[in-house]
C-alpha positions, 0 to 999 in steps of 0.5 A, spaced: 363 532 717 367 538 720 369 544 715 376 543 716 378 551 717 378 554 724 382 560 726 383 562 719 387 555 717 386 550 713 387 543 717 390 536 716 387 531 722 389 525 723 387 520 728 391 520 735 387 516 739 380 513 743 377 518 748 371 514 751 371 510 745 369 516 741 375 518 735 380 524 738 383 527 732 391 532 731 392 537 727 399 538 724 399 546 723 399 547 731 398 540 735 391 541 737 387 535 739 380 536 737 373 530 738 370 527 733 363 527 735 363 535 737 368 538 733 370 541 739 378 543 741 379 539 748 386 541 748 393 544 745 393 552 743 387 552 738 384 548 745 376 551 746 375 553 739 370 549 735 369 547 728 363 548 723 359 544 722 357 542 714 350 538 713 351 531 710 345 525 711 346 517 711 343 515 706 343 507 703 348 508 696 342 504 692 337 511 694 344 516 694 346 514 686 338 515 684 339 522 687 345 523 685 347 520 678 353 525 677 355 523 684 363 521 685 365 516 690 371 515 695 374 509 693 378 505 699 386 507 698 390 502 695 395 497 699 390 499 704 384 495 702 384 489 707 385 495 713 377 496 712 371 494 717 367 488 713 361 489 711 358 485 718 361 491 722 354 494 725 352 487 727 359 486 731 359 493 734 352 491 736 354 486 741 362 489 743 362 492 751 362 499 751 366 504 757 360 509 758 353 505 759 347 510 764 343 505 766 337 509 768 335 511 761 330 508 757 335 506 751 341 502 752 348 504 751 349 500 743 341 502 740 342 506 735 339 514 735 338 519 730 341 525 735 339 533 733 341 539 736 337 546 734 335 552 737 339 551 743 337 544 745 339 536 743 334 530 744 335 524 741 332 519 736 331 511 736 333 510 729 328 503 730 323 508 732 325 513 725 325 506 721 318 503 723 314 511 724 316 513 717 314 520 719 315 523 726 313 531 728 316 533 734 319 541 736 325 542 738 328 549 741 321 552 740 323 549 732 317 545 729 321 539 726 320 533 721 324 526 720 323 522 715 325 515 712 326 515 703 322 511 700 327 506 701 324 507 707 332 506 710 334 513 709 333 518 713 332 525 713 331 531 718 326 538 716 325 544 720 318 546 717 318 553 719 319 557 712 323 562 710 317 567 710 316 566 718 310 560 715 310 554 718 307 547 714 305 541 720 301 535 719 304 531 715 302 524 713 306 519 710 303 517 703 303 509 701 309 506 698 311 509 692 312 502 689 308 497 686 308 489 687 312 484 691 318 489 693 317 496 692 323 499 695 326 496 689 322 500 684 321 506 688 324 513 685 327 517 689 323 524 687 317 522 688 312 525 692 312 521 700 308 525 704 302 532 705 301 536 709 294 538 710 295 546 711 296 546 703 294 539 701 302 540 698 305 532 696 313 533 698 319 529 696 324 527 700 329 532 698 324 536 701 321 539 696 313 541 695 312 538 687 304 538 688 299 543 691 299 551 693 306 549 696 310 547 690 318 549 688 318 551 696 323 547 701 324 545 707 330 547 711 334 541 712 336 540 719 343 536 721 343 530 724 348 525 727 347 517 728 351 514 734 350 510 740 346 512 745 352 512 751 356 516 746 351 522 743 349 521 751 355 522 754 357 529 750 350 531 750 348 531 758 342 534 756 339 531 752 332 529 751 330 523 748 324 523 744 317 518 747 311 520 744 
């Protein structure tokens, strides 16, 4: 997600084409072409300009509704509903051929990754591995990083674990599922503590905020992450690493 303001202009974008299976956008104000994944102007009067990244995350609708009960939903545009992708779009795309391939890497072209850039470095985290682990600690660009799944075990968020005063919270552990019974996901509360740290014995929720213990009331800093196919992330981040631990 990108801020539409660049070079003092508020831009209006339209899909202009596909480059290596990644959208190219063209703005009406200057006719400049922009790359979807990088937010960079690649051709035209504003070539070389960079859109500003806006923090966003990808949640299941059920969890988002619990976290933001007053939130608004963008509805389909009347008259274009038949043109929207079907529910099995991801399953279909997982089998589609790619125009690029990186055969000498541990990941397959259509593997979904969570791509993160932090402090001048980038790294790809296998989405399936994140979902299996439910909590991953790492360091990227010298910064301590935490990746966790939500109470639904499907939504994912990333946080920098260095607090505003410079203190680093580390050694996090996942708590047992908050839900009980045969279907814990269905009854999970979006605000309950999901993990705890050994440094302060505080419990933290999916917002990255401590809800009990010494750190109660303090929050970790959210980190922007891009859910993408490996071939696309690798193509536009040639120096990316891959999380292997």
